[in-house]
MOPAC internal coordinates of N, CA, C and O (Angstrom, degrees):
PM7 1SCF
backbone

  N    0.0000 0     0.00 0     0.00 0    0    0    0
  C    1.4442 1     0.00 0     0.00 0    1    0    0
  C    1.5241 1   108.13 1     0.00 0    2    1    0
  O    1.2310 1   120.99 1   -51.63 1    3    2    1
  N    1.3142 1   115.71 1   128.37 1    3    2    1
  C    1.4535 1   120.37 1   178.06 1    5    3    2
  C    1.5148 1   111.94 1   -80.88 1    6    5    3
  O    1.2310 1   121.35 1   -10.20 1    7    6    5
  N    1.3245 1   115.03 1   169.80 1    7    6    5
  C    1.4682 1   120.59 1  -178.19 1    9    7    6
  C    1.5262 1   111.53 1   -60.47 1   10    9    7
  O    1.2310 1   120.32 1   133.91 1   11   10    9
  N    1.3217 1   117.00 1   -46.09 1   11   10    9
  C    1.4802 1   119.32 1  -177.47 1   13   11   10
  C    1.5317 1   110.52 1   -65.23 1   14   13   11
  O    1.2310 1   120.27 1   142.43 1   15   14   13
  N    1.3339 1   117.09 1   -37.57 1   15   14   13
  C    1.4684 1   119.40 1   177.16 1   17   15   14
  C    1.5312 1   110.97 1   -64.85 1   18   17   15
  O    1.2310 1   120.87 1   140.61 1   19   18   17
  N    1.3351 1   115.94 1   -39.39 1   19   18   17
  C    1.4682 1   120.29 1   179.50 1   21   19   18
  C    1.5169 1   110.00 1   -65.29 1   22   21   19
  O    1.2310 1   120.20 1   138.11 1   23   22   21
  N    1.3004 1   117.23 1   -41.89 1   23   22   21
  C    1.4797 1   121.10 1   179.72 1   25   23   22
  C    1.5340 1   109.71 1   -63.04 1   26   25   23
  O    1.2310 1   120.26 1   136.40 1   27   26   25
  N    1.3426 1   117.10 1   -43.60 1   27   26   25
  C    1.4721 1   119.92 1   178.05 1   29   27   26
  C    1.5260 1   110.77 1   -63.78 1   30   29   27
  O    1.2310 1   120.46 1   139.02 1   31   30   29
  N    1.3292 1   116.72 1   -40.98 1   31   30   29
  C    1.4755 1   120.49 1   179.89 1   33   31   30
  C    1.5210 1   110.65 1   -63.90 1   34   33   31
  O    1.2310 1   120.22 1   138.93 1   35   34   33
  N    1.3365 1   117.19 1   -41.07 1   35   34   33
  C    1.4602 1   120.28 1   179.47 1   37   35   34
  C    1.5329 1   111.74 1   -68.47 1   38   37   35
  O    1.2310 1   120.35 1   146.55 1   39   38   37
  N    1.3138 1   116.94 1   -33.45 1   39   38   37
  C    1.4622 1   120.68 1   175.03 1   41   39   38
  C    1.5225 1   110.01 1   -63.87 1   42   41   39
  O    1.2310 1   120.50 1   139.39 1   43   42   41
  N    1.3300 1   116.65 1   -40.61 1   43   42   41
  C    1.4616 1   120.88 1   177.45 1   45   43   42
  C    1.5233 1   110.58 1   -66.25 1   46   45   43
  O    1.2310 1   120.24 1   144.74 1   47   46   45
  N    1.3343 1   117.15 1   -35.26 1   47   46   45
  C    1.4692 1   121.29 1   176.34 1   49   47   46
  C    1.5196 1   109.48 1   -60.79 1   50   49   47
  O    1.2310 1   120.09 1   133.59 1   51   50   49
  N    1.3292 1   117.44 1   -46.41 1   51   50   49
  C    1.4662 1   121.92 1   178.71 1   53   51   50
  C    1.5368 1   109.75 1   -58.94 1   54   53   51
  O    1.2310 1   120.36 1   135.73 1   55   54   53
  N    1.3324 1   116.91 1   -44.27 1   55   54   53
  C    1.4577 1   120.45 1  -179.91 1   57   55   54
  C    1.5285 1   111.34 1   -61.20 1   58   57   55
  O    1.2310 1   120.17 1   133.56 1   59   58   57
  N    1.3278 1   117.27 1   -46.44 1   59   58   57
  C    1.4644 1   120.20 1  -179.64 1   61   59   58
  C    1.5266 1   111.56 1   -63.93 1   62   61   59
  O    1.2310 1   120.56 1   137.60 1   63   62   61
  N    1.3210 1   116.54 1   -42.40 1   63   62   61
  C    1.4537 1   120.07 1  -179.56 1   65   63   62
  C    1.5325 1   111.62 1   -68.53 1   66   65   63
  O    1.2310 1   120.27 1   146.59 1   67   66   65
  N    1.3191 1   117.10 1   -33.41 1   67   66   65
  C    1.4666 1   120.63 1   176.84 1   69   67   66
  C    1.5263 1   110.86 1   -65.66 1   70   69   67
  O    1.2310 1   120.41 1   142.37 1   71   70   69
  N    1.3257 1   116.82 1   -37.63 1   71   70   69
  C    1.4674 1   120.62 1   177.15 1   73   71   70
  C    1.5309 1   110.36 1   -68.52 1   74   73   71
  O    1.2310 1   120.90 1   143.71 1   75   74   73
  N    1.3170 1   115.88 1   -36.29 1   75   74   73
  C    1.4607 1   120.76 1  -177.29 1   77   75   74
  C    1.5327 1   112.50 1   -75.94 1   78   77   75
  O    1.2310 1   120.55 1   153.33 1   79   78   77
  N    1.3368 1   116.55 1   -26.67 1   79   78   77
  C    1.4656 1   121.88 1  -177.36 1   81   79   78
  C    1.5258 1   110.00 1  -126.00 1   82   81   79
  O    1.2310 1   119.71 1  -110.43 1   83   82   81
  N    1.3323 1   118.15 1    69.57 1   83   82   81
  C    1.4686 1   120.58 1  -177.14 1   85   83   82
  C    1.5305 1   113.32 1   -65.59 1   86   85   83
  O    1.2310 1   120.16 1   161.66 1   87   86   85
  N    1.3396 1   117.31 1   -18.34 1   87   86   85
  C    1.4593 1   120.01 1  -179.58 1   89   87   86
  C    1.5222 1   113.55 1   -81.46 1   90   89   87
  O    1.2310 1   120.54 1   172.57 1   91   90   89
  N    1.3240 1   116.58 1    -7.43 1   91   90   89
  C    1.4790 1   120.50 1   178.90 1   93   91   90
  C    1.5198 1   108.94 1  -105.93 1   94   93   91
  O    1.2310 1   120.80 1   -36.91 1   95   94   93
  N    1.3168 1   116.07 1   143.09 1   95   94   93
  C    1.4587 1   119.10 1   179.90 1   97   95   94
  C    1.5290 1   110.51 1   -68.98 1   98   97   95
  O    1.2310 1   121.36 1   -29.97 1   99   98   97
  N    1.3036 1   115.01 1   150.03 1   99   98   97
  C    1.4778 1   120.10 1   179.13 1  101   99   98
  C    1.5247 1   109.86 1   -60.00 1  102  101   99
  O    1.2310 1   120.55 1   145.44 1  103  102  101
  N    1.3150 1   116.56 1   -34.56 1  103  102  101
  C    1.4612 1   121.04 1   179.59 1  105  103  102
  C    1.5326 1   110.95 1   -59.83 1  106  105  103
  O    1.2310 1   120.33 1   135.30 1  107  106  105
  N    1.3339 1   116.97 1   -44.70 1  107  106  105
  C    1.4632 1   121.17 1   178.10 1  109  107  106
  C    1.5215 1   109.81 1   -61.92 1  110  109  107
  O    1.2310 1   120.32 1   136.28 1  111  110  109
  N    1.3234 1   116.99 1   -43.72 1  111  110  109
  C    1.4646 1   121.31 1  -179.36 1  113  111  110
  C    1.5194 1   110.27 1   -62.94 1  114  113  111
  O    1.2310 1   120.13 1   134.98 1  115  114  113
  N    1.3181 1   117.35 1   -45.02 1  115  114  113
  C    1.4685 1   120.92 1   178.25 1  117  115  114
  C    1.5168 1   111.17 1   -60.60 1  118  117  115
  O    1.2310 1   120.43 1   138.12 1  119  118  117
  N    1.3312 1   116.78 1   -41.88 1  119  118  117
  C    1.4718 1   120.83 1   179.08 1  121  119  118
  C    1.5299 1   111.56 1   -61.44 1  122  121  119
  O    1.2310 1   120.69 1   134.86 1  123  122  121
  N    1.3380 1   116.28 1   -45.14 1  123  122  121
  C    1.4583 1   120.24 1  -179.71 1  125  123  122
  C    1.5250 1   110.33 1   -63.69 1  126  125  123
  O    1.2310 1   120.36 1   136.65 1  127  126  125
  N    1.3227 1   116.92 1   -43.35 1  127  126  125
  C    1.4725 1   120.22 1   179.65 1  129  127  126
  C    1.5326 1   109.76 1   -63.51 1  130  129  127
  O    1.2310 1   119.90 1   138.17 1  131  130  129
  N    1.3231 1   117.80 1   -41.83 1  131  130  129
  C    1.4602 1   120.45 1   179.16 1  133  131  130
  C    1.5315 1   111.12 1   -64.40 1  134  133  131
  O    1.2310 1   119.96 1   139.51 1  135  134  133
  N    1.3341 1   117.67 1   -40.49 1  135  134  133
  C    1.4684 1   120.38 1   179.11 1  137  135  134
  C    1.5255 1   110.81 1   -64.70 1  138  137  135
  O    1.2310 1   120.68 1   136.87 1  139  138  137
  N    1.3223 1   116.31 1   -43.13 1  139  138  137
  C    1.4682 1   119.47 1   179.07 1  141  139  138
  C    1.5330 1   110.44 1   -66.78 1  142  141  139
  O    1.2310 1   120.35 1   143.30 1  143  142  141
  N    1.3075 1   116.94 1   -36.70 1  143  142  141
  C    1.4716 1   120.42 1   178.48 1  145  143  142
  C    1.5312 1   110.51 1   -64.98 1  146  145  143
  O    1.2310 1   120.80 1   137.49 1  147  146  145
  N    1.3251 1   116.08 1   -42.51 1  147  146  145
  C    1.4684 1   119.46 1   178.55 1  149  147  146
  C    1.5307 1   110.96 1   -60.94 1  150  149  147
  O    1.2310 1   120.57 1   144.01 1  151  150  149
  N    1.3155 1   116.52 1   -35.99 1  151  150  149
  C    1.4739 1   119.03 1  -178.99 1  153  151  150
  C    1.5207 1   112.18 1   -67.67 1  154  153  151
  O    1.2310 1   120.07 1   159.63 1  155  154  153
  N    1.3294 1   117.46 1   -20.37 1  155  154  153
  C    1.4723 1   121.56 1  -179.67 1  157  155  154
  C    1.5327 1   112.49 1  -110.45 1  158  157  155
  O    1.2310 1   120.81 1  -174.43 1  159  158  157
  N    1.3122 1   116.05 1     5.57 1  159  158  157
  C    1.4653 1   120.23 1  -171.02 1  161  159  158
  C    1.5183 1   115.09 1   -70.13 1  162  161  159
  O    1.2310 1   119.16 1   164.51 1  163  162  161
  N    1.3021 1   119.20 1   -15.49 1  163  162  161
  C    1.4665 1   120.57 1  -177.50 1  165  163  162
  C    1.5163 1   113.72 1   -90.02 1  166  165  163
  O    1.2310 1   120.65 1   174.36 1  167  166  165
  N    1.3178 1   116.37 1    -5.64 1  167  166  165
  C    1.4573 1   119.48 1  -177.31 1  169  167  166
  C    1.5189 1   112.03 1   -67.27 1  170  169  167
  O    1.2310 1   121.13 1   -31.03 1  171  170  169
  N    1.3094 1   115.45 1   148.97 1  171  170  169
  C    1.4746 1   120.26 1   179.23 1  173  171  170
  C    1.5220 1   111.85 1   -82.56 1  174  173  171
  O    1.2310 1   120.69 1   142.40 1  175  174  173
  N    1.2973 1   116.28 1   -37.60 1  175  174  173
  C    1.4686 1   120.17 1   179.90 1  177  175  174
  C    1.5176 1   107.68 1   -89.24 1  178  177  175
  O    1.2310 1   120.77 1   -65.18 1  179  178  177
  N    1.3095 1   116.13 1   114.82 1  179  178  177
  C    1.4684 1   121.51 1  -172.18 1  181  179  178
  C    1.5308 1   113.15 1   -96.54 1  182  181  179
  O    1.2310 1   119.96 1   167.16 1  183  182  181
  N    1.3184 1   117.67 1   -12.84 1  183  182  181
  C    1.4620 1   120.85 1  -171.66 1  185  183  182
  C    1.5203 1   113.88 1   -57.08 1  186  185  183
  O    1.2310 1   119.76 1   146.08 1  187  186  185
  N    1.3103 1   118.06 1   -33.92 1  187  186  185
  C    1.4565 1   121.18 1  -174.86 1  189  187  186
  C    1.5262 1   113.94 1  -102.11 1  190  189  187
  O    1.2310 1   120.30 1  -177.92 1  191  190  189
  N    1.3124 1   117.04 1     2.08 1  191  190  189
  C    1.4686 1   120.46 1  -177.14 1  193  191  190
  C    1.5285 1   111.70 1   -58.28 1  194  193  191
  O    1.2310 1   118.72 1   130.45 1  195  194  193
  N    1.3350 1   120.04 1   -49.55 1  195  194  193
  C    1.4669 1   118.63 1  -178.50 1  197  195  194
  C    1.5372 1   113.81 1   -59.24 1  198  197  195
  O    1.2310 1   120.01 1   138.99 1  199  198  197
  N    1.3205 1   117.58 1   -41.01 1  199  198  197
  C    1.4686 1   119.07 1  -178.66 1  201  199  198
  C    1.5297 1   110.76 1   -71.40 1  202  201  199
  O    1.2310 1   120.31 1   144.63 1  203  202  201
  N    1.3326 1   117.00 1   -35.37 1  203  202  201
  C    1.4726 1   119.66 1   176.23 1  205  203  202
  C    1.5101 1   110.87 1   -66.95 1  206  205  203
  O    1.2310 1   120.54 1   140.18 1  207  206  205
  N    1.3196 1   116.58 1   -39.82 1  207  206  205
  C    1.4709 1   121.32 1   177.25 1  209  207  206
  C    1.5238 1   109.21 1   -63.09 1  210  209  207
  O    1.2310 1   120.57 1   135.75 1  211  210  209
  N    1.3375 1   116.51 1   -44.25 1  211  210  209
  C    1.4594 1   119.38 1  -178.46 1  213  211  210
  C    1.5273 1   111.50 1   -62.03 1  214  213  211
  O    1.2310 1   120.47 1   136.17 1  215  214  213
  N    1.3184 1   116.70 1   -43.83 1  215  214  213
  C    1.4740 1   119.11 1  -179.68 1  217  215  214
  C    1.5324 1   111.45 1   -62.72 1  218  217  215
  O    1.2310 1   120.54 1   133.36 1  219  218  217
  N    1.3187 1   116.56 1   -46.64 1  219  218  217
  C    1.4694 1   119.68 1  -179.26 1  221  219  218
  C    1.5292 1   111.13 1   -65.65 1  222  221  219
  O    1.2310 1   120.43 1   136.40 1  223  222  221
  N    1.3231 1   116.78 1   -43.60 1  223  222  221
  C    1.4604 1   120.78 1  -179.79 1  225  223  222
  C    1.5284 1   110.43 1   -66.21 1  226  225  223
  O    1.2310 1   119.86 1   140.31 1  227  226  225
  N    1.3159 1   117.88 1   -39.69 1  227  226  225
  C    1.4602 1   121.67 1   179.30 1  229  227  226
  C    1.5178 1   110.20 1   -59.85 1  230  229  227
  O    1.2310 1   120.46 1   136.09 1  231  230  229
  N    1.3119 1   116.72 1   -43.91 1  231  230  229
  C    1.4690 1   120.45 1   178.73 1  233  231  230
  C    1.5347 1   111.95 1   -62.75 1  234  233  231
  O    1.2310 1   120.95 1   135.16 1  235  234  233
  N    1.3252 1   115.79 1   -44.84 1  235  234  233
  C    1.4746 1   119.65 1   179.85 1  237  235  234
  C    1.5305 1   110.87 1   -64.91 1  238  237  235
  O    1.2310 1   120.23 1   137.48 1  239  238  237
  N    1.3256 1   117.16 1   -42.52 1  239  238  237
  C    1.4517 1   120.96 1  -178.21 1  241  239  238
  C    1.5346 1   110.95 1   -68.46 1  242  241  239
  O    1.2310 1   120.40 1   145.67 1  243  242  241
  N    1.3263 1   116.84 1   -34.33 1  243  242  241
  C    1.4590 1   120.11 1   176.21 1  245  243  242
  C    1.5355 1   109.67 1   -60.64 1  246  245  243
  O    1.2310 1   120.85 1   136.04 1  247  246  245
  N    1.3302 1   115.98 1   -43.96 1  247  246  245
  C    1.4475 1   120.97 1   178.59 1  249  247  246
  C    1.5288 1   110.57 1   -63.56 1  250  249  247
  O    1.2310 1   120.51 1   136.37 1  251  250  249
  N    1.3418 1   116.63 1   -43.63 1  251  250  249
  C    1.4730 1   120.08 1   178.06 1  253  251  250
  C    1.5160 1   111.45 1   -62.10 1  254  253  251
  O    1.2310 1   120.27 1   139.43 1  255  254  253
  N    1.3176 1   117.09 1   -40.57 1  255  254  253
  C    1.4630 1   120.89 1   179.72 1  257  255  254
  C    1.5231 1   110.87 1   -63.14 1  258  257  255
  O    1.2310 1   120.73 1   136.94 1  259  258  257
  N    1.3320 1   116.20 1   -43.06 1  259  258  257
  C    1.4625 1   120.01 1   178.29 1  261  259  258
  C    1.5200 1   111.35 1   -63.39 1  262  261  259
  O    1.2310 1   120.55 1   137.28 1  263  262  261
  N    1.3353 1   116.56 1   -42.72 1  263  262  261
  C    1.4529 1   120.02 1   179.44 1  265  263  262
  C    1.5235 1   110.83 1   -64.31 1  266  265  263
  O    1.2310 1   120.70 1   138.39 1  267  266  265
  N    1.3148 1   116.27 1   -41.61 1  267  266  265
  C    1.4642 1   120.80 1   179.10 1  269  267  266
  C    1.5277 1   111.27 1   -64.09 1  270  269  267
  O    1.2310 1   120.86 1   137.83 1  271  270  269
  N    1.3116 1   115.96 1   -42.17 1  271  270  269
  C    1.4609 1   121.35 1   179.30 1  273  271  270
  C    1.5232 1   110.21 1   -64.90 1  274  273  271
  O    1.2310 1   120.06 1   137.58 1  275  274  273
  N    1.3286 1   117.49 1   -42.42 1  275  274  273
  C    1.4634 1   121.94 1   178.82 1  277  275  274
  C    1.5223 1   111.29 1   -63.45 1  278  277  275
  O    1.2310 1   120.11 1   138.82 1  279  278  277
  N    1.3191 1   117.39 1   -41.18 1  279  278  277
  C    1.4572 1   120.67 1   179.60 1  281  279  278
  C    1.5248 1   110.59 1   -63.62 1  282  281  279
  O    1.2310 1   120.44 1   138.32 1  283  282  281
  N    1.3283 1   116.76 1   -41.68 1  283  282  281
  C    1.4677 1   120.26 1   179.82 1  285  283  282
  C    1.5279 1   110.65 1   -65.60 1  286  285  283
  O    1.2310 1   120.08 1   136.80 1  287  286  285
  N    1.3314 1   117.46 1   -43.20 1  287  286  285
  C    1.4575 1   118.84 1  -178.74 1  289  287  286
  C    1.5186 1   110.91 1   -70.36 1  290  289  287
  O    1.2310 1   119.46 1   145.53 1  291  290  289
  N    1.3271 1   118.64 1   -34.47 1  291  290  289
  C    1.4627 1   120.63 1   175.60 1  293  291  290
  C    1.5249 1   111.19 1   -66.53 1  294  293  291
  O    1.2310 1   120.83 1   142.27 1  295  294  293
  N    1.3194 1   116.02 1   -37.73 1  295  294  293
  C    1.4549 1   120.15 1   179.60 1  297  295  294
  C    1.5252 1   110.14 1   -64.49 1  298  297  295
  O    1.2310 1   120.32 1   135.94 1  299  298  297
  N    1.3272 1   116.99 1   -44.06 1  299  298  297
  C    1.4633 1   121.26 1   179.85 1  301  299  298
  C    1.5203 1   111.87 1   -67.70 1  302  301  299
  O    1.2310 1   120.82 1   145.60 1  303  302  301
  N    1.3387 1   116.04 1   -34.40 1  303  302  301
  C    1.4546 1   120.02 1  -175.78 1  305  303  302
  C    1.5222 1   113.38 1   -80.99 1  306  305  303
  O    1.2310 1   120.12 1   165.02 1  307  306  305
  N    1.3201 1   117.37 1   -14.98 1  307  306  305
  C    1.4628 1   120.37 1  -176.86 1  309  307  306
  C    1.5264 1   109.36 1   -67.47 1  310  309  307
  O    1.2310 1   120.77 1   -46.34 1  311  310  309
  N    1.3257 1   116.14 1   133.66 1  311  310  309
  C    1.4714 1   118.80 1   179.99 1  313  311  310
  C    1.5266 1   110.60 1   -69.19 1  314  313  311
  O    1.2310 1   121.48 1   -28.09 1  315  314  313
  N    1.2717 1   114.77 1   151.91 1  315  314  313
  C    1.4573 1   121.67 1   178.35 1  317  315  314
  C    1.5150 1   108.52 1   -88.02 1  318  317  315
  O    1.2310 1   119.76 1   -69.13 1  319  318  317
  N    1.3357 1   118.07 1   110.87 1  319  318  317
  C    1.4744 1   120.87 1  -176.77 1  321  319  318
  C    1.5256 1   112.80 1   -63.71 1  322  321  319
  O    1.2310 1   118.96 1   153.84 1  323  322  321
  N    1.3011 1   119.59 1   -26.16 1  323  322  321
  C    1.4645 1   120.56 1  -177.82 1  325  323  322
  C    1.5326 1   111.37 1   -80.97 1  326  325  323
  O    1.2310 1   120.38 1   168.20 1  327  326  325
  N    1.3361 1   116.89 1   -11.80 1  327  326  325
  C    1.4636 1   119.92 1   179.78 1  329  327  326
  C    1.5226 1   112.41 1   -81.77 1  330  329  327
  O    1.2310 1   119.96 1   169.04 1  331  330  329
  N    1.3113 1   117.68 1   -10.96 1  331  330  329
  C    1.4785 1   120.43 1  -178.13 1  333  331  330
  C    1.4924 1   113.46 1   -80.00 1  334  333  331
  O    1.2310 1   120.10 1   180.00 1  335  334  333

């Protein structure tokens, strides 16, 4: 896989992950994909880098989505101290 093909594949990864995690900003998704890509950037065999990046980024974004959802539900569920 050439560099331009890898860049296109990673862009498609960002698009797929953005559709899967609409509650996360595209900027966050791009950052996670870039971090995962950097962690695999020294490998000699490049053919599987985009799919490995996607799997790792998907897992991290799933965790972020859950944390974000939990924070929102905890915020809504918290009692209003001034209402007492």
